[in-house]
PDB file of N, CA, C and O in Angstrom:
ATOM      1  N   UNK A   1       0.846  -1.191   0.009  1.00  0.00           N
ATOM      2  CA  UNK A   1       0.000  -0.005  -0.003  1.00  0.00           C
ATOM      3  C   UNK A   1       0.874   1.240   0.001  1.00  0.00           C
ATOM      4  O   UNK A   1       1.919   1.278   0.652  1.00  0.00           O
ATOM      5  N   UNK A   2       0.452   2.220  -0.706  1.00  0.00           N
ATOM      6  CA  UNK A   2       1.119   3.512  -0.724  1.00  0.00           C
ATOM      7  C   UNK A   2       0.186   4.508  -0.046  1.00  0.00           C
ATOM      8  O   UNK A   2      -0.995   4.602  -0.382  1.00  0.00           O
ATOM      9  N   UNK A   3       0.723   5.237   0.897  1.00  0.00           N
ATOM     10  CA  UNK A   3      -0.094   6.219   1.624  1.00  0.00           C
ATOM     11  C   UNK A   3       0.401   7.627   1.264  1.00  0.00           C
ATOM     12  O   UNK A   3       1.602   7.895   1.281  1.00  0.00           O
ATOM     13  N   UNK A   4      -0.516   8.497   0.946  1.00  0.00           N
ATOM     14  CA  UNK A   4      -0.192   9.882   0.615  1.00  0.00           C
ATOM     15  C   UNK A   4      -0.968  10.776   1.571  1.00  0.00           C
ATOM     16  O   UNK A   4      -2.184  10.655   1.718  1.00  0.00           O
ATOM     17  N   UNK A   5      -0.233  11.677   2.218  1.00  0.00           N
ATOM     18  CA  UNK A   5      -0.874  12.586   3.150  1.00  0.00           C
ATOM     19  C   UNK A   5      -1.545  13.762   2.455  1.00  0.00           C
ATOM     20  O   UNK A   5      -2.589  14.240   2.897  1.00  0.00           O
ATOM     21  N   UNK A   6      -0.938  14.228   1.359  1.00  0.00           N
ATOM     22  CA  UNK A   6      -1.500  15.344   0.639  1.00  0.00           C
ATOM     23  C   UNK A   6      -1.227  15.175  -0.852  1.00  0.00           C
ATOM     24  O   UNK A   6      -0.127  14.788  -1.247  1.00  0.00           O
ATOM     25  N   UNK A   7      -2.201  15.457  -1.653  1.00  0.00           N
ATOM     26  CA  UNK A   7      -2.087  15.348  -3.101  1.00  0.00           C
ATOM     27  C   UNK A   7      -2.451  16.689  -3.705  1.00  0.00           C
ATOM     28  O   UNK A   7      -3.542  17.211  -3.479  1.00  0.00           O
ATOM     29  N   UNK A   8      -1.538  17.236  -4.467  1.00  0.00           N
ATOM     30  CA  UNK A   8      -1.776  18.503  -5.135  1.00  0.00           C
ATOM     31  C   UNK A   8      -1.685  18.266  -6.636  1.00  0.00           C
ATOM     32  O   UNK A   8      -0.678  17.766  -7.137  1.00  0.00           O
ATOM     33  N   UNK A   9      -2.746  18.630  -7.345  1.00  0.00           N
ATOM     34  CA  UNK A   9      -2.777  18.441  -8.790  1.00  0.00           C
ATOM     35  C   UNK A   9      -2.978  19.795  -9.470  1.00  0.00           C
ATOM     36  O   UNK A   9      -3.687  20.671  -8.976  1.00  0.00           O
ATOM     37  N   UNK A  10      -2.342  19.923 -10.592  1.00  0.00           N
ATOM     38  CA  UNK A  10      -2.541  21.081 -11.450  1.00  0.00           C
ATOM     39  C   UNK A  10      -3.252  20.559 -12.701  1.00  0.00           C
ATOM     40  O   UNK A  10      -2.652  19.886 -13.538  1.00  0.00           O
ATOM     41  N   UNK A  11      -4.503  20.874 -12.804  1.00  0.00           N
ATOM     42  CA  UNK A  11      -5.311  20.368 -13.920  1.00  0.00           C
ATOM     43  C   UNK A  11      -5.550  21.456 -14.957  1.00  0.00           C
ATOM     44  O   UNK A  11      -5.570  22.644 -14.637  1.00  0.00           O
ATOM     45  N   UNK A  12      -5.732  21.030 -16.213  1.00  0.00           N
ATOM     46  CA  UNK A  12      -5.989  22.002 -17.268  1.00  0.00           C
ATOM     47  C   UNK A  12      -7.340  22.710 -17.038  1.00  0.00           C
ATOM     48  O   UNK A  12      -8.198  22.223 -16.302  1.00  0.00           O
ATOM     49  N   UNK A  13      -7.493  23.834 -17.670  1.00  0.00           N
ATOM     50  CA  UNK A  13      -8.762  24.575 -17.615  1.00  0.00           C
ATOM     51  C   UNK A  13      -9.895  23.647 -18.011  1.00  0.00           C
ATOM     52  O   UNK A  13      -9.778  22.873 -18.960  1.00  0.00           O
ATOM     53  N   UNK A  14     -10.983  23.733 -17.278  1.00  0.00           N
ATOM     54  CA  UNK A  14     -12.143  22.893 -17.573  1.00  0.00           C
ATOM     55  C   UNK A  14     -12.159  21.585 -16.780  1.00  0.00           C
ATOM     56  O   UNK A  14     -13.166  20.877 -16.794  1.00  0.00           O
ATOM     57  N   UNK A  15     -11.082  21.254 -16.098  1.00  0.00           N
ATOM     58  CA  UNK A  15     -11.004  20.000 -15.335  1.00  0.00           C
ATOM     59  C   UNK A  15     -11.185  20.238 -13.833  1.00  0.00           C
ATOM     60  O   UNK A  15     -11.226  19.277 -13.065  1.00  0.00           O
ATOM     61  N   UNK A  16     -11.295  21.501 -13.400  1.00  0.00           N
ATOM     62  CA  UNK A  16     -11.344  21.810 -11.973  1.00  0.00           C
ATOM     63  C   UNK A  16     -12.460  21.046 -11.260  1.00  0.00           C
ATOM     64  O   UNK A  16     -12.259  20.544 -10.154  1.00  0.00           O
ATOM     65  N   UNK A  17     -13.612  20.957 -11.875  1.00  0.00           N
ATOM     66  CA  UNK A  17     -14.736  20.292 -11.240  1.00  0.00           C
ATOM     67  C   UNK A  17     -14.543  18.772 -11.112  1.00  0.00           C
ATOM     68  O   UNK A  17     -15.310  18.097 -10.425  1.00  0.00           O
ATOM     69  N   UNK A  18     -13.522  18.254 -11.777  1.00  0.00           N
ATOM     70  CA  UNK A  18     -13.242  16.817 -11.727  1.00  0.00           C
ATOM     71  C   UNK A  18     -12.153  16.459 -10.733  1.00  0.00           C
ATOM     72  O   UNK A  18     -11.873  15.278 -10.531  1.00  0.00           O
ATOM     73  N   UNK A  19     -11.534  17.447 -10.110  1.00  0.00           N
ATOM     74  CA  UNK A  19     -10.371  17.229  -9.224  1.00  0.00           C
ATOM     75  C   UNK A  19     -10.705  16.291  -8.065  1.00  0.00           C
ATOM     76  O   UNK A  19      -9.926  15.384  -7.773  1.00  0.00           O
ATOM     77  N   UNK A  20     -11.828  16.485  -7.408  1.00  0.00           N
ATOM     78  CA  UNK A  20     -12.167  15.657  -6.251  1.00  0.00           C
ATOM     79  C   UNK A  20     -12.338  14.199  -6.669  1.00  0.00           C
ATOM     80  O   UNK A  20     -11.830  13.302  -5.996  1.00  0.00           O
ATOM     81  N   UNK A  21     -13.025  13.961  -7.736  1.00  0.00           N
ATOM     82  CA  UNK A  21     -13.239  12.611  -8.226  1.00  0.00           C
ATOM     83  C   UNK A  21     -11.927  11.955  -8.603  1.00  0.00           C
ATOM     84  O   UNK A  21     -11.688  10.804  -8.238  1.00  0.00           O
ATOM     85  N   UNK A  22     -11.078  12.654  -9.318  1.00  0.00           N
ATOM     86  CA  UNK A  22      -9.775  12.110  -9.710  1.00  0.00           C
ATOM     87  C   UNK A  22      -8.926  11.802  -8.478  1.00  0.00           C
ATOM     88  O   UNK A  22      -8.305  10.742  -8.399  1.00  0.00           O
ATOM     89  N   UNK A  23      -8.898  12.715  -7.530  1.00  0.00           N
ATOM     90  CA  UNK A  23      -8.086  12.496  -6.299  1.00  0.00           C
ATOM     91  C   UNK A  23      -8.591  11.267  -5.536  1.00  0.00           C
ATOM     92  O   UNK A  23      -7.785  10.469  -5.058  1.00  0.00           O
ATOM     93  N   UNK A  24      -9.897  11.106  -5.419  1.00  0.00           N
ATOM     94  CA  UNK A  24     -10.450   9.944  -4.725  1.00  0.00           C
ATOM     95  C   UNK A  24     -10.086   8.643  -5.445  1.00  0.00           C
ATOM     96  O   UNK A  24      -9.740   7.647  -4.809  1.00  0.00           O
ATOM     97  N   UNK A  25     -10.167   8.665  -6.756  1.00  0.00           N
ATOM     98  CA  UNK A  25      -9.800   7.478  -7.537  1.00  0.00           C
ATOM     99  C   UNK A  25      -8.312   7.152  -7.419  1.00  0.00           C
ATOM    100  O   UNK A  25      -7.933   5.982  -7.362  1.00  0.00           O
ATOM    101  N   UNK A  26      -7.474   8.183  -7.383  1.00  0.00           N
ATOM    102  CA  UNK A  26      -6.034   7.970  -7.190  1.00  0.00           C
ATOM    103  C   UNK A  26      -5.796   7.316  -5.821  1.00  0.00           C
ATOM    104  O   UNK A  26      -5.044   6.348  -5.711  1.00  0.00           O
ATOM    105  N   UNK A  27      -6.438   7.849  -4.797  1.00  0.00           N
ATOM    106  CA  UNK A  27      -6.289   7.292  -3.451  1.00  0.00           C
ATOM    107  C   UNK A  27      -6.731   5.860  -3.373  1.00  0.00           C
ATOM    108  O   UNK A  27      -6.045   5.038  -2.765  1.00  0.00           O
ATOM    109  N   UNK A  28      -7.864   5.530  -3.973  1.00  0.00           N
ATOM    110  CA  UNK A  28      -8.363   4.160  -3.971  1.00  0.00           C
ATOM    111  C   UNK A  28      -7.389   3.213  -4.669  1.00  0.00           C
ATOM    112  O   UNK A  28      -7.100   2.127  -4.166  1.00  0.00           O
ATOM    113  N   UNK A  29      -6.892   3.627  -5.817  1.00  0.00           N
ATOM    114  CA  UNK A  29      -5.975   2.787  -6.586  1.00  0.00           C
ATOM    115  C   UNK A  29      -4.649   2.600  -5.850  1.00  0.00           C
ATOM    116  O   UNK A  29      -4.086   1.505  -5.854  1.00  0.00           O
ATOM    117  N   UNK A  30      -4.147   3.672  -5.216  1.00  0.00           N
ATOM    118  CA  UNK A  30      -2.885   3.564  -4.501  1.00  0.00           C
ATOM    119  C   UNK A  30      -3.007   2.643  -3.288  1.00  0.00           C
ATOM    120  O   UNK A  30      -2.058   1.938  -2.945  1.00  0.00           O
ATOM    121  N   UNK A  31      -4.165   2.647  -2.642  1.00  0.00           N
ATOM    122  CA  UNK A  31      -4.348   1.808  -1.448  1.00  0.00           C
ATOM    123  C   UNK A  31      -4.300   0.328  -1.795  1.00  0.00           C
ATOM    124  O   UNK A  31      -4.073  -0.508  -0.919  1.00  0.00           O
ATOM    125  N   UNK A  32      -4.509  -0.002  -3.053  1.00  0.00           N
ATOM    126  CA  UNK A  32      -4.503  -1.389  -3.505  1.00  0.00           C
ATOM    127  C   UNK A  32      -3.145  -1.814  -4.082  1.00  0.00           C
ATOM    128  O   UNK A  32      -2.947  -2.984  -4.407  1.00  0.00           O
ATOM    129  N   UNK A  33      -2.226  -0.876  -4.206  1.00  0.00           N
ATOM    130  CA  UNK A  33      -0.931  -1.184  -4.796  1.00  0.00           C
ATOM    131  C   UNK A  33      -0.059  -1.978  -3.842  1.00  0.00           C
ATOM    132  O   UNK A  33      -0.016  -1.704  -2.643  1.00  0.00           O
ATOM    133  N   UNK A  34       0.622  -2.947  -4.382  1.00  0.00           N
ATOM    134  CA  UNK A  34       1.610  -3.712  -3.603  1.00  0.00           C
ATOM    135  C   UNK A  34       2.986  -3.190  -4.016  1.00  0.00           C
ATOM    136  O   UNK A  34       3.323  -3.156  -5.199  1.00  0.00           O
ATOM    137  N   UNK A  35       3.760  -2.789  -3.030  1.00  0.00           N
ATOM    138  CA  UNK A  35       5.109  -2.278  -3.308  1.00  0.00           C
ATOM    139  C   UNK A  35       6.145  -3.163  -2.633  1.00  0.00           C
ATOM    140  O   UNK A  35       5.909  -3.690  -1.546  1.00  0.00           O
ATOM    141  N   UNK A  36       7.299  -3.325  -3.286  1.00  0.00           N
ATOM    142  CA  UNK A  36       8.296  -4.284  -2.790  1.00  0.00           C
ATOM    143  C   UNK A  36       9.037  -3.853  -1.543  1.00  0.00           C
ATOM    144  O   UNK A  36       9.582  -4.702  -0.837  1.00  0.00           O
ATOM    145  N   UNK A  37       9.076  -2.558  -1.244  1.00  0.00           N
ATOM    146  CA  UNK A  37       9.852  -2.106  -0.089  1.00  0.00           C
ATOM    147  C   UNK A  37       9.270  -0.819   0.432  1.00  0.00           C
ATOM    148  O   UNK A  37       8.549  -0.113  -0.273  1.00  0.00           O
ATOM    149  N   UNK A  38       9.598  -0.515   1.703  1.00  0.00           N
ATOM    150  CA  UNK A  38       9.135   0.728   2.306  1.00  0.00           C
ATOM    151  C   UNK A  38      10.076   1.856   1.907  1.00  0.00           C
ATOM    152  O   UNK A  38      11.297   1.720   1.980  1.00  0.00           O
ATOM    153  N   UNK A  39       9.504   2.945   1.494  1.00  0.00           N
ATOM    154  CA  UNK A  39      10.249   4.162   1.184  1.00  0.00           C
ATOM    155  C   UNK A  39       9.467   5.322   1.748  1.00  0.00           C
ATOM    156  O   UNK A  39       8.250   5.406   1.583  1.00  0.00           O
ATOM    157  N   UNK A  40      10.163   6.208   2.407  1.00  0.00           N
ATOM    158  CA  UNK A  40       9.511   7.409   2.934  1.00  0.00           C
ATOM    159  C   UNK A  40      10.006   8.599   2.148  1.00  0.00           C
ATOM    160  O   UNK A  40      11.207   8.867   2.102  1.00  0.00           O
ATOM    161  N   UNK A  41       9.098   9.304   1.539  1.00  0.00           N
ATOM    162  CA  UNK A  41       9.447  10.460   0.709  1.00  0.00           C
ATOM    163  C   UNK A  41       8.728  11.708   1.243  1.00  0.00           C
ATOM    164  O   UNK A  41       7.538  11.662   1.556  1.00  0.00           O
ATOM    165  N   UNK A  42       9.456  12.808   1.341  1.00  0.00           N
ATOM    166  CA  UNK A  42       8.802  14.063   1.746  1.00  0.00           C
ATOM    167  C   UNK A  42       7.905  14.577   0.636  1.00  0.00           C
ATOM    168  O   UNK A  42       6.833  15.130   0.884  1.00  0.00           O
ATOM    169  N   UNK A  43       8.356  14.388  -0.571  1.00  0.00           N
ATOM    170  CA  UNK A  43       7.555  14.814  -1.725  1.00  0.00           C
ATOM    171  C   UNK A  43       7.905  13.971  -2.923  1.00  0.00           C
ATOM    172  O   UNK A  43       8.964  13.346  -2.984  1.00  0.00           O
ATOM    173  N   UNK A  44       7.000  13.965  -3.872  1.00  0.00           N
ATOM    174  CA  UNK A  44       7.184  13.222  -5.095  1.00  0.00           C
ATOM    175  C   UNK A  44       6.464  13.981  -6.201  1.00  0.00           C
ATOM    176  O   UNK A  44       5.294  14.338  -6.056  1.00  0.00           O
ATOM    177  N   UNK A  45       7.146  14.221  -7.275  1.00  0.00           N
ATOM    178  CA  UNK A  45       6.544  14.919  -8.410  1.00  0.00           C
ATOM    179  C   UNK A  45       6.555  13.993  -9.611  1.00  0.00           C
ATOM    180  O   UNK A  45       7.478  13.201  -9.799  1.00  0.00           O
ATOM    181  N   UNK A  46       5.521  14.107 -10.412  1.00  0.00           N
ATOM    182  CA  UNK A  46       5.479  13.358 -11.662  1.00  0.00           C
ATOM    183  C   UNK A  46       5.400  14.359 -12.816  1.00  0.00           C
ATOM    184  O   UNK A  46       4.965  15.499 -12.650  1.00  0.00           O
ATOM    185  N   UNK A  47       5.828  13.903 -13.972  1.00  0.00           N
ATOM    186  CA  UNK A  47       5.774  14.751 -15.156  1.00  0.00           C
ATOM    187  C   UNK A  47       4.325  14.967 -15.575  1.00  0.00           C
ATOM    188  O   UNK A  47       3.474  14.111 -15.332  1.00  0.00           O
ATOM    189  N   UNK A  48       4.042  16.088 -16.195  1.00  0.00           N
ATOM    190  CA  UNK A  48       2.675  16.370 -16.652  1.00  0.00           C
ATOM    191  C   UNK A  48       2.155  15.287 -17.597  1.00  0.00           C
ATOM    192  O   UNK A  48       2.915  14.667 -18.341  1.00  0.00           O
ATOM    193  N   UNK A  49       0.866  15.085 -17.545  1.00  0.00           N
ATOM    194  CA  UNK A  49       0.192  14.107 -18.399  1.00  0.00           C
ATOM    195  C   UNK A  49      -0.732  14.875 -19.354  1.00  0.00           C
ATOM    196  O   UNK A  49      -1.467  15.770 -18.938  1.00  0.00           O
ATOM    197  N   UNK A  50      -0.682  14.520 -20.602  1.00  0.00           N
ATOM    198  CA  UNK A  50      -1.580  15.145 -21.572  1.00  0.00           C
ATOM    199  C   UNK A  50      -2.986  14.550 -21.359  1.00  0.00           C
ATOM    200  O   UNK A  50      -3.155  13.331 -21.378  1.00  0.00           O
ATOM    201  N   UNK A  51      -3.971  15.402 -21.161  1.00  0.00           N
ATOM    202  CA  UNK A  51      -5.319  14.960 -20.838  1.00  0.00           C
ATOM    203  C   UNK A  51      -6.336  15.409 -21.881  1.00  0.00           C
ATOM    204  O   UNK A  51      -6.714  16.580 -21.911  1.00  0.00           O
ATOM    205  N   UNK A  52      -6.772  14.509 -22.719  1.00  0.00           N
ATOM    206  CA  UNK A  52      -7.861  14.861 -23.633  1.00  0.00           C
ATOM    207  C   UNK A  52      -9.132  15.105 -22.827  1.00  0.00           C
ATOM    208  O   UNK A  52      -9.358  14.439 -21.817  1.00  0.00           O
ATOM    209  N   UNK A  53      -9.951  16.038 -23.254  1.00  0.00           N
ATOM    210  CA  UNK A  53     -11.154  16.401 -22.525  1.00  0.00           C
ATOM    211  C   UNK A  53     -12.122  15.243 -22.352  1.00  0.00           C
ATOM    212  O   UNK A  53     -12.892  15.229 -21.391  1.00  0.00           O
ATOM    213  N   UNK A  54     -12.103  14.263 -23.264  1.00  0.00           N
ATOM    214  CA  UNK A  54     -13.043  13.159 -23.184  1.00  0.00           C
ATOM    215  C   UNK A  54     -12.511  11.963 -22.407  1.00  0.00           C
ATOM    216  O   UNK A  54     -13.165  10.921 -22.362  1.00  0.00           O
ATOM    217  N   UNK A  55     -11.350  12.089 -21.802  1.00  0.00           N
ATOM    218  CA  UNK A  55     -10.787  10.992 -21.025  1.00  0.00           C
ATOM    219  C   UNK A  55     -11.500  10.886 -19.673  1.00  0.00           C
ATOM    220  O   UNK A  55     -11.764  11.897 -19.022  1.00  0.00           O
ATOM    221  N   UNK A  56     -11.808   9.662 -19.262  1.00  0.00           N
ATOM    222  CA  UNK A  56     -12.556   9.473 -18.021  1.00  0.00           C
ATOM    223  C   UNK A  56     -11.677   9.769 -16.791  1.00  0.00           C
ATOM    224  O   UNK A  56     -10.450   9.688 -16.848  1.00  0.00           O
ATOM    225  N   UNK A  57     -12.340  10.110 -15.693  1.00  0.00           N
ATOM    226  CA  UNK A  57     -11.624  10.359 -14.443  1.00  0.00           C
ATOM    227  C   UNK A  57     -10.814   9.126 -14.040  1.00  0.00           C
ATOM    228  O   UNK A  57      -9.688   9.247 -13.559  1.00  0.00           O
ATOM    229  N   UNK A  58     -11.392   7.944 -14.239  1.00  0.00           N
ATOM    230  CA  UNK A  58     -10.718   6.702 -13.911  1.00  0.00           C
ATOM    231  C   UNK A  58      -9.439   6.523 -14.718  1.00  0.00           C
ATOM    232  O   UNK A  58      -8.411   6.124 -14.171  1.00  0.00           O
ATOM    233  N   UNK A  59      -9.493   6.813 -16.004  1.00  0.00           N
ATOM    234  CA  UNK A  59      -8.303   6.715 -16.862  1.00  0.00           C
ATOM    235  C   UNK A  59      -7.221   7.703 -16.421  1.00  0.00           C
ATOM    236  O   UNK A  59      -6.039   7.364 -16.377  1.00  0.00           O
ATOM    237  N   UNK A  60      -7.632   8.902 -16.103  1.00  0.00           N
ATOM    238  CA  UNK A  60      -6.698   9.928 -15.635  1.00  0.00           C
ATOM    239  C   UNK A  60      -6.050   9.484 -14.328  1.00  0.00           C
ATOM    240  O   UNK A  60      -4.833   9.578 -14.169  1.00  0.00           O
ATOM    241  N   UNK A  61      -6.868   8.998 -13.390  1.00  0.00           N
ATOM    242  CA  UNK A  61      -6.339   8.520 -12.107  1.00  0.00           C
ATOM    243  C   UNK A  61      -5.349   7.398 -12.309  1.00  0.00           C
ATOM    244  O   UNK A  61      -4.302   7.369 -11.661  1.00  0.00           O
ATOM    245  N   UNK A  62      -5.662   6.473 -13.198  1.00  0.00           N
ATOM    246  CA  UNK A  62      -4.746   5.338 -13.433  1.00  0.00           C
ATOM    247  C   UNK A  62      -3.402   5.812 -13.997  1.00  0.00           C
ATOM    248  O   UNK A  62      -2.354   5.282 -13.627  1.00  0.00           O
ATOM    249  N   UNK A  63      -3.429   6.788 -14.871  1.00  0.00           N
ATOM    250  CA  UNK A  63      -2.167   7.348 -15.400  1.00  0.00           C
ATOM    251  C   UNK A  63      -1.339   7.961 -14.281  1.00  0.00           C
ATOM    252  O   UNK A  63      -0.121   7.793 -14.226  1.00  0.00           O
ATOM    253  N   UNK A  64      -2.017   8.671 -13.394  1.00  0.00           N
ATOM    254  CA  UNK A  64      -1.308   9.302 -12.263  1.00  0.00           C
ATOM    255  C   UNK A  64      -0.714   8.225 -11.363  1.00  0.00           C
ATOM    256  O   UNK A  64       0.446   8.321 -10.962  1.00  0.00           O
ATOM    257  N   UNK A  65      -1.508   7.192 -11.042  1.00  0.00           N
ATOM    258  CA  UNK A  65      -1.038   6.114 -10.184  1.00  0.00           C
ATOM    259  C   UNK A  65       0.161   5.411 -10.804  1.00  0.00           C
ATOM    260  O   UNK A  65       1.142   5.129 -10.116  1.00  0.00           O
ATOM    261  N   UNK A  66       0.086   5.130 -12.087  1.00  0.00           N
ATOM    262  CA  UNK A  66       1.208   4.463 -12.770  1.00  0.00           C
ATOM    263  C   UNK A  66       2.490   5.270 -12.619  1.00  0.00           C
ATOM    264  O   UNK A  66       3.553   4.701 -12.372  1.00  0.00           O
ATOM    265  N   UNK A  67       2.404   6.562 -12.762  1.00  0.00           N
ATOM    266  CA  UNK A  67       3.591   7.407 -12.635  1.00  0.00           C
ATOM    267  C   UNK A  67       4.062   7.522 -11.174  1.00  0.00           C
ATOM    268  O   UNK A  67       5.264   7.572 -10.913  1.00  0.00           O
ATOM    269  N   UNK A  68       3.127   7.565 -10.236  1.00  0.00           N
ATOM    270  CA  UNK A  68       3.523   7.620  -8.819  1.00  0.00           C
ATOM    271  C   UNK A  68       4.263   6.335  -8.441  1.00  0.00           C
ATOM    272  O   UNK A  68       5.315   6.388  -7.804  1.00  0.00           O
ATOM    273  N   UNK A  69       3.721   5.194  -8.828  1.00  0.00           N
ATOM    274  CA  UNK A  69       4.329   3.914  -8.501  1.00  0.00           C
ATOM    275  C   UNK A  69       5.717   3.809  -9.136  1.00  0.00           C
ATOM    276  O   UNK A  69       6.663   3.349  -8.496  1.00  0.00           O
ATOM    277  N   UNK A  70       5.832   4.232 -10.383  1.00  0.00           N
ATOM    278  CA  UNK A  70       7.145   4.176 -11.061  1.00  0.00           C
ATOM    279  C   UNK A  70       8.159   5.052 -10.343  1.00  0.00           C
ATOM    280  O   UNK A  70       9.313   4.656 -10.180  1.00  0.00           O
ATOM    281  N   UNK A  71       7.743   6.237  -9.913  1.00  0.00           N
ATOM    282  CA  UNK A  71       8.646   7.133  -9.203  1.00  0.00           C
ATOM    283  C   UNK A  71       8.989   6.602  -7.822  1.00  0.00           C
ATOM    284  O   UNK A  71      10.131   6.718  -7.377  1.00  0.00           O
ATOM    285  N   UNK A  72       8.003   6.017  -7.137  1.00  0.00           N
ATOM    286  CA  UNK A  72       8.174   5.442  -5.820  1.00  0.00           C
ATOM    287  C   UNK A  72       9.178   4.276  -5.880  1.00  0.00           C
ATOM    288  O   UNK A  72      10.096   4.188  -5.064  1.00  0.00           O
ATOM    289  N   UNK A  73       8.983   3.401  -6.850  1.00  0.00           N
ATOM    290  CA  UNK A  73       9.864   2.237  -6.977  1.00  0.00           C
ATOM    291  C   UNK A  73      11.275   2.648  -7.342  1.00  0.00           C
ATOM    292  O   UNK A  73      12.229   1.941  -7.016  1.00  0.00           O
ATOM    293  N   UNK A  74      11.423   3.770  -8.007  1.00  0.00           N
ATOM    294  CA  UNK A  74      12.751   4.270  -8.340  1.00  0.00           C
ATOM    295  C   UNK A  74      13.383   5.031  -7.188  1.00  0.00           C
ATOM    296  O   UNK A  74      14.558   5.392  -7.250  1.00  0.00           O
ATOM    297  N   UNK A  75      12.611   5.275  -6.141  1.00  0.00           N
ATOM    298  CA  UNK A  75      13.114   5.969  -4.965  1.00  0.00           C
ATOM    299  C   UNK A  75      13.354   7.440  -5.185  1.00  0.00           C
ATOM    300  O   UNK A  75      14.098   8.077  -4.439  1.00  0.00           O
ATOM    301  N   UNK A  76      12.722   7.983  -6.212  1.00  0.00           N
ATOM    302  CA  UNK A  76      12.882   9.410  -6.516  1.00  0.00           C
ATOM    303  C   UNK A  76      12.148  10.226  -5.472  1.00  0.00           C
ATOM    304  O   UNK A  76      11.106   9.812  -4.965  1.00  0.00           O
ATOM    305  N   UNK A  77      12.699  11.394  -5.151  1.00  0.00           N
ATOM    306  CA  UNK A  77      12.004  12.273  -4.215  1.00  0.00           C
ATOM    307  C   UNK A  77      11.996  13.678  -4.722  1.00  0.00           C
ATOM    308  O   UNK A  77      11.454  14.568  -4.066  1.00  0.00           O
TER     309      UNK A  77
END
C-alpha cells in the first residue's frame, strides 16, 4: 500500500470540477498497490500528463497512479 498525506494536482482549464473525483480514484488505486519495499518520501513529483477532454476520471487517475508507483519504486524524491 502507498499512503499519501496530501495530493496537489494542477489540472488544465475545464477540469477543476473533476479534481475531487480524480483525487479519490487515485487514493483508492494507490491503497491497492503492492510495493516491494518501504520508502519514505517528503515529496514526489510526476511529469505532466496530456489529458484529452473526453478521457474518463478513472483513466486519468490510473495514469497518475502508474507514474507515482514508477517514481516510488525508483526511490525518486
